[in-house]
C-alpha positions in Angstrom: 52.9 -9.2 27.6 50.8 -7.1 29.8 49.8 -7.3 33.5 46.4 -8.7 34.2 44.5 -9.6 37.4 41.3 -11.6 37.5 39.1 -12.7 40.4 35.7 -13.8 41.4 33.1 -11.1 41.3 33.5 -10.2 45.0 37.2 -9.4 44.3 36.8 -6.2 42.2 38.9 -4.2 44.6 41.3 -7.2 45.1 42.1 -7.0 41.4 42.6 -3.2 41.5 45.0 -3.4 44.4 46.9 -6.4 43.1 47.3 -4.7 39.7 48.7 -1.5 41.2 51.1 -3.5 43.4 52.4 -5.5 40.4 52.9 -2.2 38.4 55.0 -1.0 41.4 57.2 -4.1 41.0 55.7 -6.5 43.6 55.8 -10.2 43.0 52.4 -11.4 41.7 52.0 -13.7 44.7 52.3 -10.9 47.2 49.9 -8.8 45.1 47.1 -11.3 45.0 47.5 -12.1 48.7 47.2 -8.4 49.4 44.1 -8.2 47.2 42.4 -11.2 48.9 43.3 -9.7 52.3 40.9 -6.8 51.5 38.1 -9.3 51.2 39.0 -11.1 54.3 38.8 -7.9 56.2 35.3 -7.0 54.9 32.6 -8.1 57.3 30.0 -7.6 54.6 31.4 -10.5 52.6 30.0 -13.4 54.6 31.9 -16.1 52.7 35.5 -15.1 53.5 37.5 -14.1 56.6 36.1 -11.8 59.3 32.3 -12.1 59.2 32.3 -15.4 57.3 29.5 -17.7 58.1 30.3 -20.4 60.7 30.1 -24.2 60.8 27.3 -26.1 62.3 28.5 -25.4 65.8 28.7 -21.6 65.2 32.5 -21.5 64.8 34.1 -19.8 61.9 36.7 -22.1 60.2 38.7 -20.7 57.3 40.5 -22.3 54.4 43.0 -20.7 52.1 45.8 -21.5 49.6 48.4 -19.8 47.5 50.5 -21.0 44.5 53.6 -19.2 43.1 54.2 -19.8 39.4 57.9 -19.2 39.1 58.8 -21.6 41.9 55.9 -24.0 41.5 55.6 -23.8 45.3 52.3 -23.8 47.3 51.0 -23.3 50.7 47.7 -23.8 52.4 45.7 -23.9 55.6 42.4 -25.6 56.4 40.1 -25.4 59.4 41.9 -22.3 60.7 40.1 -20.7 63.7 40.3 -17.2 65.2 42.7 -15.8 62.6 41.1 -13.7 59.8 44.0 -13.4 57.4 44.1 -17.1 56.2 45.7 -16.2 52.9 48.7 -14.6 54.6 49.1 -17.7 56.8 49.0 -19.9 53.7 51.7 -17.8 52.1 53.9 -18.3 55.2 53.3 -22.0 55.0 54.9 -21.8 51.5 57.7 -19.5 52.5 58.7 -20.8 55.9 57.9 -24.5 56.0 58.8 -27.6 54.0 55.1 -28.5 53.9 52.1 -27.5 51.7 49.1 -27.9 53.9 48.6 -27.3 57.6 45.2 -28.0 59.2 43.2 -27.4 62.4 45.2 -27.0 65.6 48.5 -27.2 63.8 47.5 -24.3 61.5 46.4 -22.3 64.5 49.7 -22.9 66.3 51.6 -22.0 63.3 49.6 -18.7 62.9 50.1 -17.9 66.6 53.9 -18.5 66.3 53.9 -16.1 63.3 52.3 -13.4 65.4 48.8 -13.3 64.0 46.3 -12.0 66.6 43.7 -14.2 68.1 40.2 -12.8 67.1 36.5 -13.8 67.4 35.6 -13.9 63.7 31.9 -14.4 64.3 30.2 -11.0 63.8 26.7 -10.3 65.3 25.1 -10.5 61.9 26.7 -13.9 61.1 25.7 -15.2 64.6 22.0 -14.2 63.9 22.0 -15.9 60.5 23.6 -19.0 62.0 21.0 -19.1 64.9 18.1 -18.8 62.5 19.4 -21.5 60.2 19.8 -23.7 63.2 16.3 -23.0 64.4 14.7 -23.8 61.0 16.8 -26.8 60.2 16.4 -28.8 63.4 13.0 -30.2 63.4 14.0 -33.2 65.6 15.2 -30.8 68.2 13.5 -28.3 70.5 14.1 -25.1 68.6 11.1 -22.8 67.8 12.3 -20.2 65.3 11.0 -16.6 65.7 8.8 -15.1 63.0 10.9 -14.3 60.0 9.7 -10.6 59.9 10.9 -10.2 63.5 14.6 -10.7 62.4 16.8 -7.7 61.8 16.5 -6.3 58.3 20.1 -7.2 57.4 19.4 -10.9 58.3 16.1 -11.0 56.4 17.9 -9.4 53.4 20.6 -12.1 53.5 18.1 -14.9 53.4 16.1 -13.2 50.6 19.3 -13.1 48.5 20.1 -16.7 49.1 16.5 -17.7 48.2 16.7 -15.7 45.0 20.0 -17.3 44.0 18.6 -20.8 44.7 15.5 -20.1 42.7 17.5 -18.8 39.8 19.8 -21.8 39.8 17.1 -24.5 39.7 13.9 -24.5 37.8 10.9 -25.4 39.8 12.7 -24.3 43.0 10.4 -23.6 45.9 11.3 -22.3 49.3 11.1 -25.0 51.9 10.9 -24.6 55.7 14.6 -25.2 55.9 16.8 -22.3 54.9 19.1 -22.8 51.9 22.9 -22.7 52.6 25.0 -20.3 50.7 28.5 -21.0 49.4 31.2 -18.5 48.5 34.9 -17.8 48.1 37.3 -15.3 46.8 39.8 -16.3 44.2 42.4 -14.0 42.6 45.0 -14.8 39.9 47.6 -12.5 38.3 50.2 -12.4 35.6 52.9 -9.7 35.3 54.7 -8.2 32.3 57.4 -10.8 32.3 54.7 -13.7 32.3 55.0 -14.9 35.8 51.8 -16.1 37.4 50.5 -16.6 40.9 47.1 -17.1 42.5 45.3 -17.2 45.9 42.0 -18.5 47.2 40.4 -17.9 50.6 37.1 -18.9 52.1 35.0 -19.6 55.2 33.6 -22.6 53.3 30.1 -23.9 53.0 27.9 -22.2 55.5 26.9 -24.3 58.5 29.2 -27.2 57.4 30.0 -30.1 59.6 32.9 -29.1 61.8 36.2 -30.1 60.1 34.7 -30.1 56.6 37.3 -29.0 54.0 36.3 -28.0 50.6 38.4 -27.5 47.5 39.8 -24.0 48.3 43.0 -25.2 50.2 43.6 -28.2 48.0 46.2 -27.6 45.3 44.9 -28.8 41.9 41.3 -28.5 42.9 40.7 -25.0 44.4 43.6 -23.5 42.4 46.6 -24.4 40.3 49.4 -22.7 38.5 51.8 -23.9 35.8 54.0 -20.9 35.0 54.6 -22.1 31.5 50.8 -22.5 30.8 48.5 -20.6 33.1 46.5 -20.5 36.3 43.0 -21.6 37.3 41.0 -21.1 40.5 37.4 -21.8 41.5 34.5 -20.8 43.6 31.2 -22.7 44.4 30.5 -26.3 45.4 33.9 -27.5 46.6 33.0 -31.2 46.7 32.5 -31.4 42.9 35.8 -29.6 42.3 37.5 -32.0 44.6 36.1 -35.0 42.7 37.5 -33.6 39.4 40.7 -31.8 40.4 39.2 -29.0 38.3 41.8 -26.4 38.4 44.7 -28.7 37.3 42.5 -30.3 34.7 41.7 -26.9 33.2 45.4 -25.9 33.1 46.2 -29.2 31.4 43.5 -28.6 28.8 45.0 -25.2 28.2 48.4 -27.0 27.7 46.7 -29.1 25.0 45.8 -26.0 23.1 42.3 -25.2 24.3 41.4 -21.6 24.9 40.7 -20.5 28.5 37.0 -20.5 28.0 37.1 -23.9 26.2 39.1 -25.5 28.9 36.9 -24.2 31.7 33.6 -25.1 30.0 34.9 -28.6 29.3 35.7 -29.1 33.0 32.3 -27.9 34.0 30.6 -30.2 31.4 32.4 -33.2 32.9 31.3 -32.2 36.4 27.7 -31.9 35.3 27.8 -35.2 33.5 28.9 -37.0 36.6 26.6 -35.3 39.1 24.2 -38.1 39.5 23.4 -38.1 43.2 19.8 -36.9 44.0 21.0 -34.1 46.3 22.9 -32.6 43.4 20.0 -32.4 41.0 17.0 -30.1 40.6 13.5 -31.2 39.7 14.5 -30.9 35.9 17.6 -33.1 36.4 20.0 -30.3 36.0 22.6 -29.4 38.8 21.2 -27.6 41.7 24.6 -26.2 42.7 26.8 -23.4 41.3 30.4 -23.6 40.3 32.7 -21.1 38.6 36.3 -21.3 37.2 38.6 -18.4 36.6 41.3 -19.0 34.0 44.4 -16.9 33.1 46.7 -18.0 30.4 50.4 -17.3 29.9 49.5 -16.2 26.3 47.2 -13.5 27.6 43.9 -15.4 27.2 41.6 -15.4 30.1 38.0 -16.3 31.0 35.5 -16.8 33.7 33.1 -19.8 33.2 30.1 -20.8 35.3 27.6 -23.6 35.4 24.8 -21.0 35.7 24.6 -17.6 34.0 24.5 -14.9 33.2 27.1 -13.9 35.8 30.4 -12.0 36.0 34.0 -12.0 37.2 36.4 -9.2 38.1 39.3 -8.1 35.8 41.9 -5.3 36.1 44.3 -4.7 33.3 45.5 -1.9 31.0 41.8 -1.3 30.1 40.9 -0.6 33.7 38.9 -2.4 36.4 35.6 -4.0 35.5 33.2 -7.0 35.7 33.4 -9.1 32.6 30.7 -11.7 31.7 31.3 -15.4 32.3 30.6 -18.0 29.7 28.2 -20.6 31.1 26.4 -23.9 30.5 22.8 -23.1 31.7 20.8 -19.9 31.8 19.1 -19.0 35.1 
């Protein structure tokens, strides 16, 4: 059995670091947390940690979870504020409490007791993006947004990318006066040479969410799940749909039944699409207007990334090196 680390596409360097640490003898859990910490520290990744986009009130709230295959233990935090390394805090919940999930003020007090520094996680770029979203999505209030071309180039570029992703994901998509909201997360799973698995997920959640909103990332069985005898699965994308289907545990159970990693992931995504009936979840053609990806890693060495929309990629590091592999998908953009 060989070491392998997989991650969402924004976790290329996370897989590289985690793989190196495992090769040095580190536990897979410590390795994936170290990898995810790289992304949490990157202000250019606006979906995780420092620089993550804030909630509706302009406050950055982080969610994270870890799960350790050999012990089947898990730890998670939700609604964590002013602490950038949410994944490390989640690992300490696993290691130093009898609980699985701490939220809000309790999570913050726990992090403070553990010595994590109090930081303002809202970068200037994220603040400007939040402000413009507020100005363009509050027609019943008194905001008057500035001309789009007057915004800093980095802010304009961000909204152009979000618009392009939205157009690609839904046929007939047209930009409205309101700005589309991005989603994003980093997930990382690993298996070592003895077959032990672990995984980690971290996110700042849906941009401009209602304060206190929690998605799938810190929920064991939805945002991630490990069975050390079978495999691991984690997710990125629309968390509410993962929560409704307990997607990660479902995928692992399908792998237990003999399905390949890709087959298990695509079956879960198919179930999600079939039950997405609410009008706010559908594009003009009746197909889902949201994105969702699963990352699956089997005890037998099988692995896959699957997505509702493609083509797209996920990160892998193994004996063949570090790369982006293609995801299998349901619909073509």
